[in-house]
PyMOL Python script that loads the backbone (N, CA, C, O; Angstrom):
from pymol import cmd

cmd.read_pdbstr("""\
ATOM      1  N   MET A   1       0.836  -1.183   0.000  1.00  0.00           N
ATOM      2  CA  MET A   1       0.000   0.000   0.000  1.00  0.00           C
ATOM      3  C   MET A   1       0.878   1.242   0.000  1.00  0.00           C
ATOM      4  O   MET A   1       2.015   1.230   0.471  1.00  0.00           O
ATOM      5  N   THR A   2       0.329   2.280  -0.528  1.00  0.00           N
ATOM      6  CA  THR A   2       1.093   3.521  -0.536  1.00  0.00           C
ATOM      7  C   THR A   2       0.903   4.242   0.779  1.00  0.00           C
ATOM      8  O   THR A   2      -0.152   4.181   1.411  1.00  0.00           O
ATOM      9  N   GLU A   3       1.934   4.907   1.158  1.00  0.00           N
ATOM     10  CA  GLU A   3       1.891   5.655   2.414  1.00  0.00           C
ATOM     11  C   GLU A   3       1.087   6.935   2.216  1.00  0.00           C
ATOM     12  O   GLU A   3       1.297   7.673   1.253  1.00  0.00           O
ATOM     13  N   ARG A   4       0.173   7.182   3.133  1.00  0.00           N
ATOM     14  CA  ARG A   4      -0.634   8.397   3.039  1.00  0.00           C
ATOM     15  C   ARG A   4       0.169   9.565   3.596  1.00  0.00           C
ATOM     16  O   ARG A   4       0.651   9.528   4.728  1.00  0.00           O
ATOM     17  N   LYS A   5       0.299  10.585   2.786  1.00  0.00           N
ATOM     18  CA  LYS A   5       1.055  11.765   3.199  1.00  0.00           C
ATOM     19  C   LYS A   5       0.093  12.865   3.614  1.00  0.00           C
ATOM     20  O   LYS A   5      -1.010  12.989   3.082  1.00  0.00           O
ATOM     21  N   GLU A   6       0.525  13.636   4.550  1.00  0.00           N
ATOM     22  CA  GLU A   6      -0.263  14.788   4.972  1.00  0.00           C
ATOM     23  C   GLU A   6      -0.299  15.808   3.845  1.00  0.00           C
ATOM     24  O   GLU A   6       0.597  15.844   3.002  1.00  0.00           O
ATOM     25  N   ASN A   7      -1.313  16.618   3.833  1.00  0.00           N
ATOM     26  CA  ASN A   7      -1.431  17.673   2.840  1.00  0.00           C
ATOM     27  C   ASN A   7      -0.304  18.677   3.069  1.00  0.00           C
ATOM     28  O   ASN A   7      -0.285  19.392   4.071  1.00  0.00           O
ATOM     29  N   THR A   8       0.622  18.717   2.134  1.00  0.00           N
ATOM     30  CA  THR A   8       1.787  19.584   2.297  1.00  0.00           C
ATOM     31  C   THR A   8       1.687  20.858   1.474  1.00  0.00           C
ATOM     32  O   THR A   8       2.604  21.679   1.478  1.00  0.00           O
ATOM     33  N   THR A   9       0.581  21.023   0.772  1.00  0.00           N
ATOM     34  CA  THR A   9       0.470  22.224  -0.057  1.00  0.00           C
ATOM     35  C   THR A   9       0.232  23.439   0.827  1.00  0.00           C
ATOM     36  O   THR A   9      -0.663  23.447   1.672  1.00  0.00           O
ATOM     37  N   GLN A  10       1.022  24.429   0.622  1.00  0.00           N
ATOM     38  CA  GLN A  10       0.896  25.683   1.354  1.00  0.00           C
ATOM     39  C   GLN A  10       0.024  26.635   0.538  1.00  0.00           C
ATOM     40  O   GLN A  10       0.101  26.639  -0.690  1.00  0.00           O
ATOM     41  N   PRO A  11      -0.786  27.425   1.191  1.00  0.00           N
ATOM     42  CA  PRO A  11      -1.558  28.411   0.423  1.00  0.00           C
ATOM     43  C   PRO A  11      -0.603  29.381  -0.261  1.00  0.00           C
ATOM     44  O   PRO A  11       0.385  29.825   0.325  1.00  0.00           O
ATOM     45  N   TRP A  12      -0.917  29.696  -1.505  1.00  0.00           N
ATOM     46  CA  TRP A  12      -0.036  30.569  -2.262  1.00  0.00           C
ATOM     47  C   TRP A  12      -0.374  32.014  -1.936  1.00  0.00           C
ATOM     48  O   TRP A  12      -1.415  32.530  -2.340  1.00  0.00           O
ATOM     49  N   ILE A  13       0.501  32.641  -1.218  1.00  0.00           N
ATOM     50  CA  ILE A  13       0.312  34.041  -0.849  1.00  0.00           C
ATOM     51  C   ILE A  13       1.534  34.798  -1.333  1.00  0.00           C
ATOM     52  O   ILE A  13       2.658  34.547  -0.900  1.00  0.00           O
ATOM     53  N   ASP A  14       1.293  35.703  -2.218  1.00  0.00           N
ATOM     54  CA  ASP A  14       2.384  36.497  -2.765  1.00  0.00           C
ATOM     55  C   ASP A  14       2.125  37.955  -2.397  1.00  0.00           C
ATOM     56  O   ASP A  14       1.179  38.556  -2.905  1.00  0.00           O
ATOM     57  N   PRO A  15       2.939  38.527  -1.534  1.00  0.00           N
ATOM     58  CA  PRO A  15       2.690  39.914  -1.128  1.00  0.00           C
ATOM     59  C   PRO A  15       2.756  40.906  -2.286  1.00  0.00           C
ATOM     60  O   PRO A  15       2.221  42.010  -2.187  1.00  0.00           O
ATOM     61  N   ASP A  16       3.406  40.523  -3.376  1.00  0.00           N
ATOM     62  CA  ASP A  16       3.485  41.423  -4.520  1.00  0.00           C
ATOM     63  C   ASP A  16       2.144  41.544  -5.245  1.00  0.00           C
ATOM     64  O   ASP A  16       1.947  42.485  -6.013  1.00  0.00           O
ATOM     65  N   ASP A  17       1.224  40.613  -5.014  1.00  0.00           N
ATOM     66  CA  ASP A  17      -0.080  40.667  -5.667  1.00  0.00           C
ATOM     67  C   ASP A  17      -1.000  41.709  -5.043  1.00  0.00           C
ATOM     68  O   ASP A  17      -1.935  42.182  -5.690  1.00  0.00           O
ATOM     69  N   ALA A  18      -0.745  42.061  -3.815  1.00  0.00           N
ATOM     70  CA  ALA A  18      -1.598  43.030  -3.125  1.00  0.00           C
ATOM     71  C   ALA A  18      -1.249  44.444  -3.583  1.00  0.00           C
ATOM     72  O   ALA A  18      -0.071  44.770  -3.728  1.00  0.00           O
ATOM     73  N   PRO A  19      -2.255  45.287  -3.811  1.00  0.00           N
ATOM     74  CA  PRO A  19      -1.953  46.664  -4.210  1.00  0.00           C
ATOM     75  C   PRO A  19      -1.327  47.438  -3.053  1.00  0.00           C
ATOM     76  O   PRO A  19      -1.567  47.138  -1.884  1.00  0.00           O
ATOM     77  N   GLU A  20      -0.541  48.413  -3.394  1.00  0.00           N
ATOM     78  CA  GLU A  20       0.091  49.270  -2.387  1.00  0.00           C
ATOM     79  C   GLU A  20      -0.970  50.129  -1.713  1.00  0.00           C
ATOM     80  O   GLU A  20      -1.851  50.682  -2.371  1.00  0.00           O
ATOM     81  N   TRP A  21      -0.874  50.233  -0.399  1.00  0.00           N
ATOM     82  CA  TRP A  21      -1.782  51.101   0.348  1.00  0.00           C
ATOM     83  C   TRP A  21      -1.178  52.497   0.399  1.00  0.00           C
ATOM     84  O   TRP A  21      -0.034  52.676   0.817  1.00  0.00           O
ATOM     85  N   THR A  22      -1.949  53.470  -0.025  1.00  0.00           N
ATOM     86  CA  THR A  22      -1.490  54.855   0.004  1.00  0.00           C
ATOM     87  C   THR A  22      -1.924  55.492   1.322  1.00  0.00           C
ATOM     88  O   THR A  22      -2.709  54.912   2.073  1.00  0.00           O
ATOM     89  N   ASP A  23      -1.408  56.685   1.595  1.00  0.00           N
ATOM     90  CA  ASP A  23      -1.811  57.408   2.805  1.00  0.00           C
ATOM     91  C   ASP A  23      -3.318  57.669   2.804  1.00  0.00           C
ATOM     92  O   ASP A  23      -3.964  57.615   3.851  1.00  0.00           O
ATOM     93  N   GLU A  24      -3.872  57.953   1.626  1.00  0.00           N
ATOM     94  CA  GLU A  24      -5.308  58.217   1.518  1.00  0.00           C
ATOM     95  C   GLU A  24      -6.117  56.982   1.928  1.00  0.00           C
ATOM     96  O   GLU A  24      -7.128  57.100   2.619  1.00  0.00           O
ATOM     97  N   VAL A  25      -5.672  55.815   1.503  1.00  0.00           N
ATOM     98  CA  VAL A  25      -6.378  54.580   1.845  1.00  0.00           C
ATOM     99  C   VAL A  25      -6.326  54.346   3.348  1.00  0.00           C
ATOM    100  O   VAL A  25      -7.330  53.965   3.950  1.00  0.00           O
ATOM    101  N   PHE A  26      -5.169  54.569   3.958  1.00  0.00           N
ATOM    102  CA  PHE A  26      -5.042  54.411   5.404  1.00  0.00           C
ATOM    103  C   PHE A  26      -5.947  55.393   6.154  1.00  0.00           C
ATOM    104  O   PHE A  26      -6.519  55.045   7.187  1.00  0.00           O
ATOM    105  N   GLU A  27      -6.077  56.619   5.635  1.00  0.00           N
ATOM    106  CA  GLU A  27      -6.923  57.624   6.286  1.00  0.00           C
ATOM    107  C   GLU A  27      -8.399  57.236   6.231  1.00  0.00           C
ATOM    108  O   GLU A  27      -9.156  57.553   7.149  1.00  0.00           O
ATOM    109  N   ARG A  28      -8.819  56.545   5.153  1.00  0.00           N
ATOM    110  CA  ARG A  28     -10.222  56.151   5.002  1.00  0.00           C
ATOM    111  C   ARG A  28     -10.545  54.834   5.688  1.00  0.00           C
ATOM    112  O   ARG A  28     -11.716  54.530   5.918  1.00  0.00           O
ATOM    113  N   ALA A  29      -9.534  54.053   6.018  1.00  0.00           N
ATOM    114  CA  ALA A  29      -9.752  52.704   6.545  1.00  0.00           C
ATOM    115  C   ALA A  29     -10.325  52.713   7.956  1.00  0.00           C
ATOM    116  O   ALA A  29     -10.105  53.642   8.734  1.00  0.00           O
ATOM    117  N   GLU A  30     -11.064  51.655   8.261  1.00  0.00           N
ATOM    118  CA  GLU A  30     -11.585  51.463   9.609  1.00  0.00           C
ATOM    119  C   GLU A  30     -10.453  50.932  10.487  1.00  0.00           C
ATOM    120  O   GLU A  30      -9.681  50.072  10.061  1.00  0.00           O
ATOM    121  N   ILE A  31     -10.361  51.442  11.698  1.00  0.00           N
ATOM    122  CA  ILE A  31      -9.323  50.989  12.624  1.00  0.00           C
ATOM    123  C   ILE A  31      -9.995  50.229  13.756  1.00  0.00           C
ATOM    124  O   ILE A  31     -10.948  50.711  14.369  1.00  0.00           O
ATOM    125  N   ARG A  32      -9.477  49.019  14.027  1.00  0.00           N
ATOM    126  CA  ARG A  32     -10.000  48.174  15.106  1.00  0.00           C
ATOM    127  C   ARG A  32      -8.864  47.788  16.031  1.00  0.00           C
ATOM    128  O   ARG A  32      -7.729  47.586  15.601  1.00  0.00           O
ATOM    129  N   ARG A  33      -9.187  47.692  17.298  1.00  0.00           N
ATOM    130  CA  ARG A  33      -8.240  47.180  18.293  1.00  0.00           C
ATOM    131  C   ARG A  33      -8.990  46.174  19.141  1.00  0.00           C
ATOM    132  O   ARG A  33     -10.043  46.488  19.695  1.00  0.00           O
ATOM    133  N   ALA A  34      -8.463  44.981  19.246  1.00  0.00           N
ATOM    134  CA  ALA A  34      -9.085  43.887  20.003  1.00  0.00           C
ATOM    135  C   ALA A  34     -10.519  43.639  19.538  1.00  0.00           C
ATOM    136  O   ALA A  34     -11.398  43.341  20.346  1.00  0.00           O
ATOM    137  N   GLY A  35     -10.747  43.764  18.242  1.00  0.00           N
ATOM    138  CA  GLY A  35     -12.066  43.492  17.682  1.00  0.00           C
ATOM    139  C   GLY A  35     -13.066  44.618  17.812  1.00  0.00           C
ATOM    140  O   GLY A  35     -14.190  44.498  17.326  1.00  0.00           O
ATOM    141  N   LYS A  36     -12.685  45.715  18.458  1.00  0.00           N
ATOM    142  CA  LYS A  36     -13.601  46.846  18.623  1.00  0.00           C
ATOM    143  C   LYS A  36     -13.189  47.976  17.687  1.00  0.00           C
ATOM    144  O   LYS A  36     -12.004  48.252  17.502  1.00  0.00           O
ATOM    145  N   VAL A  37     -14.196  48.621  17.101  1.00  0.00           N
ATOM    146  CA  VAL A  37     -13.933  49.718  16.172  1.00  0.00           C
ATOM    147  C   VAL A  37     -13.481  50.935  16.960  1.00  0.00           C
ATOM    148  O   VAL A  37     -14.211  51.455  17.805  1.00  0.00           O
ATOM    149  N   VAL A  38     -12.254  51.383  16.668  1.00  0.00           N
ATOM    150  CA  VAL A  38     -11.718  52.587  17.297  1.00  0.00           C
ATOM    151  C   VAL A  38     -12.104  53.800  16.463  1.00  0.00           C
ATOM    152  O   VAL A  38     -12.489  54.844  16.990  1.00  0.00           O
ATOM    153  N   ARG A  39     -11.991  53.637  15.142  1.00  0.00           N
ATOM    154  CA  ARG A  39     -12.368  54.718  14.227  1.00  0.00           C
ATOM    155  C   ARG A  39     -13.072  54.087  13.030  1.00  0.00           C
ATOM    156  O   ARG A  39     -12.489  53.248  12.343  1.00  0.00           O
ATOM    157  N   PRO A  40     -14.327  54.483  12.770  1.00  0.00           N
ATOM    158  CA  PRO A  40     -15.025  53.910  11.616  1.00  0.00           C
ATOM    159  C   PRO A  40     -14.425  54.419  10.309  1.00  0.00           C
ATOM    160  O   PRO A  40     -13.752  55.450  10.275  1.00  0.00           O
ATOM    161  N   ALA A  41     -14.678  53.692   9.263  1.00  0.00           N
ATOM    162  CA  ALA A  41     -14.190  54.092   7.947  1.00  0.00           C
ATOM    163  C   ALA A  41     -14.826  55.414   7.553  1.00  0.00           C
ATOM    164  O   ALA A  41     -15.986  55.679   7.868  1.00  0.00           O
ATOM    165  N   SER A  42     -14.064  56.227   6.871  1.00  0.00           N
ATOM    166  CA  SER A  42     -14.584  57.509   6.402  1.00  0.00           C
ATOM    167  C   SER A  42     -14.502  57.545   4.888  1.00  0.00           C
ATOM    168  O   SER A  42     -13.768  56.768   4.276  1.00  0.00           O
ATOM    169  N   GLY A  43     -15.239  58.426   4.305  1.00  0.00           N
ATOM    170  CA  GLY A  43     -15.216  58.535   2.854  1.00  0.00           C
ATOM    171  C   GLY A  43     -16.137  57.503   2.232  1.00  0.00           C
ATOM    172  O   GLY A  43     -16.996  56.933   2.905  1.00  0.00           O
ATOM    173  N   THR A  44     -15.954  57.270   0.958  1.00  0.00           N
ATOM    174  CA  THR A  44     -16.800  56.323   0.247  1.00  0.00           C
ATOM    175  C   THR A  44     -15.982  55.120  -0.160  1.00  0.00           C
ATOM    176  O   THR A  44     -14.793  55.224  -0.462  1.00  0.00           O
ATOM    177  N   LEU A  45     -16.635  53.991  -0.162  1.00  0.00           N
ATOM    178  CA  LEU A  45     -16.008  52.776  -0.638  1.00  0.00           C
ATOM    179  C   LEU A  45     -16.419  52.585  -2.087  1.00  0.00           C
ATOM    180  O   LEU A  45     -17.534  52.942  -2.468  1.00  0.00           O
ATOM    181  N   THR A  46     -15.551  52.040  -2.876  1.00  0.00           N
ATOM    182  CA  THR A  46     -15.836  51.831  -4.278  1.00  0.00           C
ATOM    183  C   THR A  46     -16.728  50.611  -4.431  1.00  0.00           C
ATOM    184  O   THR A  46     -16.392  49.527  -3.956  1.00  0.00           O
ATOM    185  N   LYS A  47     -17.858  50.785  -5.091  1.00  0.00           N
ATOM    186  CA  LYS A  47     -18.755  49.671  -5.355  1.00  0.00           C
ATOM    187  C   LYS A  47     -18.450  49.128  -6.736  1.00  0.00           C
ATOM    188  O   LYS A  47     -18.219  49.885  -7.679  1.00  0.00           O
ATOM    189  N   ARG A  48     -18.452  47.820  -6.845  1.00  0.00           N
ATOM    190  CA  ARG A  48     -18.160  47.184  -8.115  1.00  0.00           C
ATOM    191  C   ARG A  48     -19.433  46.971  -8.907  1.00  0.00           C
ATOM    192  O   ARG A  48     -20.519  46.840  -8.342  1.00  0.00           O
ATOM    193  N   GLY A  49     -19.291  46.937 -10.214  1.00  0.00           N
ATOM    194  CA  GLY A  49     -20.413  46.615 -11.081  1.00  0.00           C
ATOM    195  C   GLY A  49     -21.207  47.831 -11.509  1.00  0.00           C
ATOM    196  O   GLY A  49     -20.870  48.974 -11.200  1.00  0.00           O
ATOM    197  N   ARG A  50     -22.258  47.543 -12.221  1.00  0.00           N
ATOM    198  CA  ARG A  50     -23.123  48.601 -12.727  1.00  0.00           C
ATOM    199  C   ARG A  50     -23.979  49.175 -11.601  1.00  0.00           C
ATOM    200  O   ARG A  50     -24.263  48.486 -10.621  1.00  0.00           O
ATOM    201  N   PRO A  51     -24.386  50.430 -11.741  1.00  0.00           N
ATOM    202  CA  PRO A  51     -25.317  50.981 -10.747  1.00  0.00           C
ATOM    203  C   PRO A  51     -26.673  50.280 -10.869  1.00  0.00           C
ATOM    204  O   PRO A  51     -27.059  49.846 -11.954  1.00  0.00           O
ATOM    205  N   LYS A  52     -27.381  50.177  -9.763  1.00  0.00           N
ATOM    206  CA  LYS A  52     -28.695  49.533  -9.759  1.00  0.00           C
ATOM    207  C   LYS A  52     -29.678  50.379 -10.560  1.00  0.00           C
ATOM    208  O   LYS A  52     -29.695  51.606 -10.457  1.00  0.00           O
ATOM    209  N   LEU A  53     -30.496  49.700 -11.359  1.00  0.00           N
ATOM    210  CA  LEU A  53     -31.510  50.378 -12.156  1.00  0.00           C
ATOM    211  C   LEU A  53     -32.751  50.631 -11.316  1.00  0.00           C
ATOM    212  O   LEU A  53     -33.095  49.846 -10.432  1.00  0.00           O
ATOM    213  N   GLU A  54     -33.417  51.744 -11.609  1.00  0.00           N
ATOM    214  CA  GLU A  54     -34.648  52.060 -10.894  1.00  0.00           C
ATOM    215  C   GLU A  54     -35.741  51.051 -11.249  1.00  0.00           C
ATOM    216  O   GLU A  54     -36.495  50.608 -10.383  1.00  0.00           O
ATOM    217  N   ARG A  55     -35.814  50.697 -12.521  1.00  0.00           N
ATOM    218  CA  ARG A  55     -36.794  49.706 -12.984  1.00  0.00           C
ATOM    219  C   ARG A  55     -36.049  48.637 -13.779  1.00  0.00           C
ATOM    220  O   ARG A  55     -36.008  48.703 -15.008  1.00  0.00           O
ATOM    221  N   PRO A  56     -35.461  47.655 -13.098  1.00  0.00           N
ATOM    222  CA  PRO A  56     -34.703  46.629 -13.821  1.00  0.00           C
ATOM    223  C   PRO A  56     -35.629  45.728 -14.634  1.00  0.00           C
ATOM    224  O   PRO A  56     -36.812  45.586 -14.326  1.00  0.00           O
ATOM    225  N   LYS A  57     -35.070  45.131 -15.664  1.00  0.00           N
ATOM    226  CA  LYS A  57     -35.838  44.193 -16.476  1.00  0.00           C
ATOM    227  C   LYS A  57     -36.055  42.916 -15.676  1.00  0.00           C
ATOM    228  O   LYS A  57     -35.270  42.577 -14.791  1.00  0.00           O
ATOM    229  N   ILE A  58     -37.131  42.219 -16.005  1.00  0.00           N
ATOM    230  CA  ILE A  58     -37.410  40.954 -15.339  1.00  0.00           C
ATOM    231  C   ILE A  58     -37.346  39.834 -16.369  1.00  0.00           C
ATOM    232  O   ILE A  58     -37.644  40.040 -17.545  1.00  0.00           O
ATOM    233  N   GLN A  59     -36.961  38.663 -15.920  1.00  0.00           N
ATOM    234  CA  GLN A  59     -36.871  37.525 -16.812  1.00  0.00           C
ATOM    235  C   GLN A  59     -38.210  36.806 -16.836  1.00  0.00           C
ATOM    236  O   GLN A  59     -38.810  36.552 -15.792  1.00  0.00           O
ATOM    237  N   VAL A  60     -38.677  36.479 -18.052  1.00  0.00           N
ATOM    238  CA  VAL A  60     -39.927  35.743 -18.213  1.00  0.00           C
ATOM    239  C   VAL A  60     -39.698  34.597 -19.193  1.00  0.00           C
ATOM    240  O   VAL A  60     -38.748  34.608 -19.976  1.00  0.00           O
ATOM    241  N   THR A  61     -40.574  33.623 -19.133  1.00  0.00           N
ATOM    242  CA  THR A  61     -40.565  32.545 -20.117  1.00  0.00           C
ATOM    243  C   THR A  61     -41.756  32.780 -21.026  1.00  0.00           C
ATOM    244  O   THR A  61     -42.881  32.961 -20.560  1.00  0.00           O
ATOM    245  N   LEU A  62     -41.502  32.776 -22.321  1.00  0.00           N
ATOM    246  CA  LEU A  62     -42.525  33.157 -23.290  1.00  0.00           C
ATOM    247  C   LEU A  62     -42.412  32.248 -24.504  1.00  0.00           C
ATOM    248  O   LEU A  62     -41.313  32.023 -25.009  1.00  0.00           O
ATOM    249  N   ARG A  63     -43.524  31.731 -24.970  1.00  0.00           N
ATOM    250  CA  ARG A  63     -43.522  30.885 -26.164  1.00  0.00           C
ATOM    251  C   ARG A  63     -43.975  31.743 -27.346  1.00  0.00           C
ATOM    252  O   ARG A  63     -45.059  32.327 -27.334  1.00  0.00           O
ATOM    253  N   LEU A  64     -43.113  31.804 -28.369  1.00  0.00           N
ATOM    254  CA  LEU A  64     -43.398  32.607 -29.555  1.00  0.00           C
ATOM    255  C   LEU A  64     -43.333  31.729 -30.793  1.00  0.00           C
ATOM    256  O   LEU A  64     -42.747  30.647 -30.770  1.00  0.00           O
ATOM    257  N   ASP A  65     -43.937  32.202 -31.868  1.00  0.00           N
ATOM    258  CA  ASP A  65     -43.847  31.486 -33.139  1.00  0.00           C
ATOM    259  C   ASP A  65     -42.393  31.457 -33.594  1.00  0.00           C
ATOM    260  O   ASP A  65     -41.643  32.413 -33.398  1.00  0.00           O
ATOM    261  N   GLN A  66     -42.015  30.346 -34.200  1.00  0.00           N
ATOM    262  CA  GLN A  66     -40.631  30.154 -34.618  1.00  0.00           C
ATOM    263  C   GLN A  66     -40.190  31.214 -35.627  1.00  0.00           C
ATOM    264  O   GLN A  66     -39.062  31.703 -35.558  1.00  0.00           O
ATOM    265  N   ASP A  67     -41.071  31.574 -36.564  1.00  0.00           N
ATOM    266  CA  ASP A  67     -40.684  32.553 -37.580  1.00  0.00           C
ATOM    267  C   ASP A  67     -40.422  33.933 -36.977  1.00  0.00           C
ATOM    268  O   ASP A  67     -39.590  34.681 -37.490  1.00  0.00           O
ATOM    269  N   ILE A  68     -41.119  34.277 -35.898  1.00  0.00           N
ATOM    270  CA  ILE A  68     -40.884  35.568 -35.228  1.00  0.00           C
ATOM    271  C   ILE A  68     -39.485  35.589 -34.624  1.00  0.00           C
ATOM    272  O   ILE A  68     -38.725  36.538 -34.817  1.00  0.00           O
ATOM    273  N   VAL A  69     -39.157  34.527 -33.891  1.00  0.00           N
ATOM    274  CA  VAL A  69     -37.848  34.457 -33.232  1.00  0.00           C
ATOM    275  C   VAL A  69     -36.734  34.434 -34.274  1.00  0.00           C
ATOM    276  O   VAL A  69     -35.721  35.114 -34.110  1.00  0.00           O
ATOM    277  N   GLU A  70     -36.909  33.660 -35.343  1.00  0.00           N
ATOM    278  CA  GLU A  70     -35.882  33.587 -36.395  1.00  0.00           C
ATOM    279  C   GLU A  70     -35.654  34.947 -37.032  1.00  0.00           C
ATOM    280  O   GLU A  70     -34.521  35.303 -37.356  1.00  0.00           O
ATOM    281  N   ARG A  71     -36.724  35.705 -37.211  1.00  0.00           N
ATOM    282  CA  ARG A  71     -36.608  37.034 -37.831  1.00  0.00           C
ATOM    283  C   ARG A  71     -35.746  37.958 -36.969  1.00  0.00           C
ATOM    284  O   ARG A  71     -34.876  38.657 -37.489  1.00  0.00           O
ATOM    285  N   PHE A  72     -35.984  37.964 -35.652  1.00  0.00           N
ATOM    286  CA  PHE A  72     -35.192  38.814 -34.764  1.00  0.00           C
ATOM    287  C   PHE A  72     -33.756  38.306 -34.646  1.00  0.00           C
ATOM    288  O   PHE A  72     -32.818  39.103 -34.649  1.00  0.00           O
ATOM    289  N   ARG A  73     -33.575  36.989 -34.542  1.00  0.00           N
ATOM    290  CA  ARG A  73     -32.225  36.426 -34.428  1.00  0.00           C
ATOM    291  C   ARG A  73     -31.392  36.691 -35.674  1.00  0.00           C
ATOM    292  O   ARG A  73     -30.169  36.809 -35.588  1.00  0.00           O
ATOM    293  N   ALA A  74     -32.037  36.785 -36.820  1.00  0.00           N
ATOM    294  CA  ALA A  74     -31.315  37.034 -38.070  1.00  0.00           C
ATOM    295  C   ALA A  74     -30.608  38.386 -38.039  1.00  0.00           C
ATOM    296  O   ALA A  74     -29.650  38.602 -38.782  1.00  0.00           O
ATOM    297  N   GLY A  75     -31.065  39.281 -37.200  1.00  0.00           N
ATOM    298  CA  GLY A  75     -30.447  40.601 -37.079  1.00  0.00           C
ATOM    299  C   GLY A  75     -29.132  40.584 -36.324  1.00  0.00           C
ATOM    300  O   GLY A  75     -28.444  41.603 -36.265  1.00  0.00           O
ATOM    301  N   GLY A  76     -28.768  39.440 -35.744  1.00  0.00           N
ATOM    302  CA  GLY A  76     -27.496  39.327 -35.033  1.00  0.00           C
ATOM    303  C   GLY A  76     -27.617  39.644 -33.552  1.00  0.00           C
ATOM    304  O   GLY A  76     -28.714  39.695 -32.995  1.00  0.00           O
ATOM    305  N   PRO A  77     -26.454  39.857 -32.923  1.00  0.00           N
ATOM    306  CA  PRO A  77     -26.447  40.123 -31.478  1.00  0.00           C
ATOM    307  C   PRO A  77     -27.332  41.317 -31.122  1.00  0.00           C
ATOM    308  O   PRO A  77     -27.429  42.286 -31.874  1.00  0.00           O
ATOM    309  N   GLY A  78     -27.969  41.223 -29.964  1.00  0.00           N
ATOM    310  CA  GLY A  78     -28.857  42.282 -29.514  1.00  0.00           C
ATOM    311  C   GLY A  78     -30.296  42.071 -29.935  1.00  0.00           C
ATOM    312  O   GLY A  78     -31.131  42.965 -29.798  1.00  0.00           O
ATOM    313  N   TRP A  79     -30.588  40.872 -30.454  1.00  0.00           N
ATOM    314  CA  TRP A  79     -31.946  40.628 -30.946  1.00  0.00           C
ATOM    315  C   TRP A  79     -32.982  40.695 -29.833  1.00  0.00           C
ATOM    316  O   TRP A  79     -34.121  41.091 -30.079  1.00  0.00           O
ATOM    317  N   GLN A  80     -32.607  40.313 -28.609  1.00  0.00           N
ATOM    318  CA  GLN A  80     -33.571  40.379 -27.515  1.00  0.00           C
ATOM    319  C   GLN A  80     -33.946  41.831 -27.210  1.00  0.00           C
ATOM    320  O   GLN A  80     -35.107  42.129 -26.928  1.00  0.00           O
ATOM    321  N   GLY A  81     -32.969  42.724 -27.266  1.00  0.00           N
ATOM    322  CA  GLY A  81     -33.235  44.142 -27.044  1.00  0.00           C
ATOM    323  C   GLY A  81     -34.128  44.728 -28.125  1.00  0.00           C
ATOM    324  O   GLY A  81     -35.025  45.524 -27.848  1.00  0.00           O
ATOM    325  N   ARG A  82     -33.864  44.315 -29.378  1.00  0.00           N
ATOM    326  CA  ARG A  82     -34.714  44.790 -30.474  1.00  0.00           C
ATOM    327  C   ARG A  82     -36.142  44.266 -30.324  1.00  0.00           C
ATOM    328  O   ARG A  82     -37.105  44.967 -30.636  1.00  0.00           O
ATOM    329  N   MET A  83     -36.268  43.035 -29.847  1.00  0.00           N
ATOM    330  CA  MET A  83     -37.603  42.482 -29.620  1.00  0.00           C
ATOM    331  C   MET A  83     -38.307  43.252 -28.501  1.00  0.00           C
ATOM    332  O   MET A  83     -39.508  43.508 -28.578  1.00  0.00           O
ATOM    333  N   ASN A  84     -37.565  43.612 -27.480  1.00  0.00           N
ATOM    334  CA  ASN A  84     -38.126  44.399 -26.376  1.00  0.00           C
ATOM    335  C   ASN A  84     -38.631  45.746 -26.893  1.00  0.00           C
ATOM    336  O   ASN A  84     -39.722  46.186 -26.532  1.00  0.00           O
ATOM    337  N   GLU A  85     -37.833  46.393 -27.738  1.00  0.00           N
ATOM    338  CA  GLU A  85     -38.246  47.686 -28.302  1.00  0.00           C
ATOM    339  C   GLU A  85     -39.490  47.536 -29.169  1.00  0.00           C
ATOM    340  O   GLU A  85     -40.377  48.390 -29.127  1.00  0.00           O
ATOM    341  N   ALA A  86     -39.569  46.454 -29.959  1.00  0.00           N
ATOM    342  CA  ALA A  86     -40.746  46.227 -30.803  1.00  0.00           C
ATOM    343  C   ALA A  86     -41.991  46.003 -29.944  1.00  0.00           C
ATOM    344  O   ALA A  86     -43.075  46.479 -30.282  1.00  0.00           O
ATOM    345  N   LEU A  87     -41.834  45.281 -28.838  1.00  0.00           N
ATOM    346  CA  LEU A  87     -42.966  45.067 -27.932  1.00  0.00           C
ATOM    347  C   LEU A  87     -43.394  46.370 -27.262  1.00  0.00           C
ATOM    348  O   LEU A  87     -44.587  46.614 -27.082  1.00  0.00           O
ATOM    349  N   LYS A  88     -42.424  47.205 -26.893  1.00  0.00           N
ATOM    350  CA  LYS A  88     -42.756  48.510 -26.305  1.00  0.00           C
ATOM    351  C   LYS A  88     -43.563  49.353 -27.288  1.00  0.00           C
ATOM    352  O   LYS A  88     -44.567  49.970 -26.932  1.00  0.00           O
ATOM    353  N   LYS A  89     -43.093  49.359 -28.537  1.00  0.00           N
ATOM    354  CA  LYS A  89     -43.761  50.155 -29.560  1.00  0.00           C
ATOM    355  C   LYS A  89     -45.184  49.635 -29.798  1.00  0.00           C
ATOM    356  O   LYS A  89     -46.122  50.421 -29.925  1.00  0.00           O
ATOM    357  N   ALA A  90     -45.338  48.314 -29.857  1.00  0.00           N
ATOM    358  CA  ALA A  90     -46.658  47.719 -30.084  1.00  0.00           C
ATOM    359  C   ALA A  90     -47.593  47.973 -28.903  1.00  0.00           C
ATOM    360  O   ALA A  90     -48.798  48.146 -29.088  1.00  0.00           O
ATOM    361  N   ALA A  91     -47.041  47.994 -27.697  1.00  0.00           N
ATOM    362  CA  ALA A  91     -47.853  48.231 -26.497  1.00  0.00           C
ATOM    363  C   ALA A  91     -48.023  49.717 -26.206  1.00  0.00           C
ATOM    364  O   ALA A  91     -48.730  50.091 -25.271  1.00  0.00           O
ATOM    365  N   GLN A  92     -47.380  50.563 -27.001  1.00  0.00           N
ATOM    366  CA  GLN A  92     -47.411  52.018 -26.841  1.00  0.00           C
ATOM    367  C   GLN A  92     -46.971  52.434 -25.440  1.00  0.00           C
ATOM    368  O   GLN A  92     -47.624  53.235 -24.771  1.00  0.00           O
ATOM    369  N   VAL A  93     -45.853  51.867 -25.023  1.00  0.00           N
ATOM    370  CA  VAL A  93     -45.300  52.188 -23.700  1.00  0.00           C
ATOM    371  C   VAL A  93     -44.162  53.165 -23.876  1.00  0.00           C
ATOM    372  O   VAL A  93     -43.545  53.578 -22.895  1.00  0.00           O
TER     373      VAL A  93
END
""", "prot")
cmd.dss("prot")
cmd.show_as("cartoon", "prot")
cmd.util.cbc("prot")
cmd.orient("prot")
């Protein structure tokens, strides 16, 4: 039988991968001592991604005639958006 070895892989931590902290970042950072907040973070934190829409689109399941879908798909990428615009126009929204 083969000898079972302990997991010897070390987590790969490279300090060069971390961005440099500037004085501004330190000034905005939250400071904690013994798990208690000494100074809360100040300023704004950067949020990732797109801003939230006031009226986001919703996903629906819809059965359509094949020729309708083929016609919109023939227009290439963005066919769903074009279909949405056509529905808006037809509904007079």
